[in-house]
C-alpha positions as CSV (number, residue, x, y, z in Angstrom):
1,X,6.6,21.2,5.2
2,X,5.3,18.9,7.9
3,X,3.0,17.2,5.3
4,X,5.9,16.5,3.0
5,X,8.1,15.2,5.8
6,X,5.3,12.8,6.8
7,X,5.2,11.7,3.1
8,X,9.0,11.1,3.2
9,X,8.6,9.0,6.4
10,X,5.9,7.0,4.7
11,X,8.3,6.6,1.8
12,X,11.1,5.2,4.0
13,X,8.8,2.8,5.7
14,X,7.3,1.5,2.4
15,X,10.7,0.8,1.0
16,X,11.8,-1.1,4.1
17,X,8.6,-3.2,4.0
18,X,9.5,-5.0,0.8
19,X,12.9,-6.0,2.1
20,X,11.2,-8.1,4.7
21,X,11.1,-11.9,4.2
22,X,7.7,-12.7,5.8
23,X,4.2,-11.6,5.0
24,X,3.7,-10.5,8.6
25,X,6.7,-8.2,8.6
26,X,5.9,-6.8,5.2
27,X,2.4,-5.9,6.3
28,X,3.5,-4.5,9.7
29,X,5.9,-2.1,8.2
30,X,3.2,-1.2,5.6
31,X,0.8,-0.5,8.6
32,X,3.3,2.1,9.9
33,X,3.6,3.6,6.4
34,X,-0.2,3.8,6.0
35,X,-0.4,5.9,9.2
36,X,2.1,8.3,7.9
37,X,0.5,8.6,4.4
38,X,-3.0,9.0,5.8
39,X,-1.9,12.2,7.6
40,X,0.3,13.3,4.7
41,X,-2.4,13.0,2.1
42,X,-5.0,14.8,4.3
43,X,-2.6,17.7,4.9
44,X,-1.9,18.2,1.2
45,X,-5.6,17.9,0.3
46,X,-5.5,14.6,-1.5
47,X,-8.6,13.2,0.2
48,X,-8.9,10.0,-1.8
49,X,-5.4,9.0,-0.9
50,X,-6.0,9.9,2.7
51,X,-9.2,7.9,3.1
52,X,-7.7,4.9,1.2
53,X,-4.6,4.9,3.5
54,X,-6.9,5.2,6.5
55,X,-8.7,2.1,5.5
56,X,-5.3,0.5,4.8
57,X,-4.3,1.0,8.4
58,X,-7.2,-1.2,9.5
59,X,-6.4,-3.7,6.7
60,X,-2.8,-3.9,7.7
61,X,-3.7,-4.5,11.4
62,X,-6.0,-7.4,10.4
63,X,-3.5,-8.9,7.9
64,X,-0.8,-8.8,10.6
65,X,-2.9,-11.4,12.4
66,X,-3.5,-13.6,9.4
67,X,-2.3,-16.5,11.5
68,X,-5.2,-16.1,13.9
69,X,-8.6,-17.7,13.2
70,X,-10.5,-14.4,13.2
71,X,-8.2,-12.8,10.6
72,X,-7.5,-15.8,8.5
73,X,-10.6,-15.8,6.3
74,X,-10.4,-14.6,2.8
75,X,-13.6,-12.6,3.4
76,X,-11.3,-9.8,4.6
77,X,-10.0,-9.4,1.1
78,X,-13.6,-8.9,-0.1
79,X,-14.4,-6.6,2.8
80,X,-11.4,-4.3,2.3
81,X,-11.7,-4.3,-1.5
82,X,-15.4,-3.2,-1.2
83,X,-14.4,-0.6,1.4
84,X,-11.8,0.8,-0.9
85,X,-14.2,1.0,-3.8
86,X,-16.8,2.7,-1.7
87,X,-14.2,5.2,-0.4
88,X,-13.0,5.9,-4.0
89,X,-16.5,6.7,-5.0
90,X,-17.2,8.8,-1.9
91,X,-14.1,10.9,-2.3
92,X,-14.3,11.0,-6.1
93,X,-11.8,13.6,-7.5
94,X,-12.4,12.6,-11.1
95,X,-11.0,9.7,-13.1
96,X,-7.7,10.1,-11.3
97,X,-9.4,8.5,-8.2
98,X,-9.7,5.2,-10.1
99,X,-5.9,4.7,-10.0
100,X,-5.3,4.6,-6.2
101,X,-8.6,2.8,-5.6
102,X,-7.6,0.0,-8.0
103,X,-4.2,-0.1,-6.5
104,X,-5.7,-0.5,-3.0
105,X,-7.9,-3.4,-4.2
106,X,-4.9,-5.1,-5.7
107,X,-2.8,-4.5,-2.6
108,X,-5.6,-6.0,-0.5
109,X,-5.4,-9.2,-2.5
110,X,-1.5,-9.2,-2.3
111,X,-1.3,-8.6,1.5
112,X,-4.0,-11.2,2.1
113,X,-1.6,-13.9,0.7
114,X,0.9,-15.5,3.0
115,X,3.5,-16.2,0.3
116,X,5.9,-13.2,0.1
117,X,6.7,-14.0,-3.5
118,X,3.1,-13.5,-4.5
119,X,2.8,-10.5,-2.3
120,X,5.5,-8.8,-4.3
121,X,4.2,-9.9,-7.7
122,X,0.6,-8.9,-7.2
123,X,1.6,-5.6,-5.4
124,X,4.0,-4.4,-8.1
125,X,1.3,-2.9,-10.5
126,X,0.1,-0.8,-7.7
127,X,3.1,1.4,-7.8
128,X,2.6,2.9,-11.3
129,X,-1.0,3.7,-10.4
130,X,-0.1,5.5,-7.2
131,X,2.8,7.2,-9.0
132,X,0.5,9.0,-11.3
133,X,-1.8,10.0,-8.5
134,X,1.1,11.3,-6.5
135,X,2.6,13.3,-9.3
136,X,-0.8,15.0,-10.0
137,X,-1.4,15.6,-6.2
138,X,2.0,17.0,-5.5
139,X,3.1,14.3,-3.1
140,X,6.9,14.3,-3.0
141,X,7.0,11.4,-0.6
142,X,4.4,9.5,-2.6
143,X,6.4,10.0,-5.8
144,X,9.6,8.8,-4.1
145,X,7.8,5.9,-2.6
146,X,6.5,4.5,-5.8
147,X,9.7,5.0,-7.8
148,X,11.7,3.3,-5.1
149,X,9.0,0.7,-4.3
150,X,9.2,-0.6,-7.9
151,X,13.0,-0.9,-7.5
152,X,12.7,-2.4,-4.0
153,X,10.1,-4.9,-5.1
154,X,12.4,-6.0,-8.0
155,X,15.3,-6.3,-5.6
156,X,13.2,-8.3,-3.2
157,X,12.2,-10.6,-6.1
158,X,15.8,-11.1,-7.1
159,X,16.9,-11.7,-3.5
160,X,14.1,-14.0,-2.4
161,X,11.9,-15.2,-5.3
162,X,14.2,-16.5,-8.1
163,X,15.3,-20.1,-8.1
164,X,18.8,-20.7,-6.7
165,X,21.2,-22.5,-9.0
């Protein structure tokens, strides 16, 4: 029960994140969601998801400071992408592990970009990948997150990204 509640908290934070209008605010709220999901996935025995979200906590912290010299280098995208790939291999749960691992690499690219429009566009394909992993793993909060994330990202795109007439 506690595990599923943490997943639902992560869900709420994830949805709120894509309604932010700056890269820094999107990433900060994602940081909080990653903490919740790290614990959630660990408690339900979805270790690939847990480790990937654990790495994402560090990634979100670094990306929150993208405006600082030490965090502004695109080398962080490479470092975190490699960390996600290594973690996906280390926690291999079968071919299913490819989905969240790929999603985390894509999200590393998206969150490394300052333009919120590009963040939303590059991040969008991550949701279907995580959705499948969450369905198989029994993560109620994860399933809700990805269903609503897709809707939330589309709403964010409509609110902020389309050209005004």
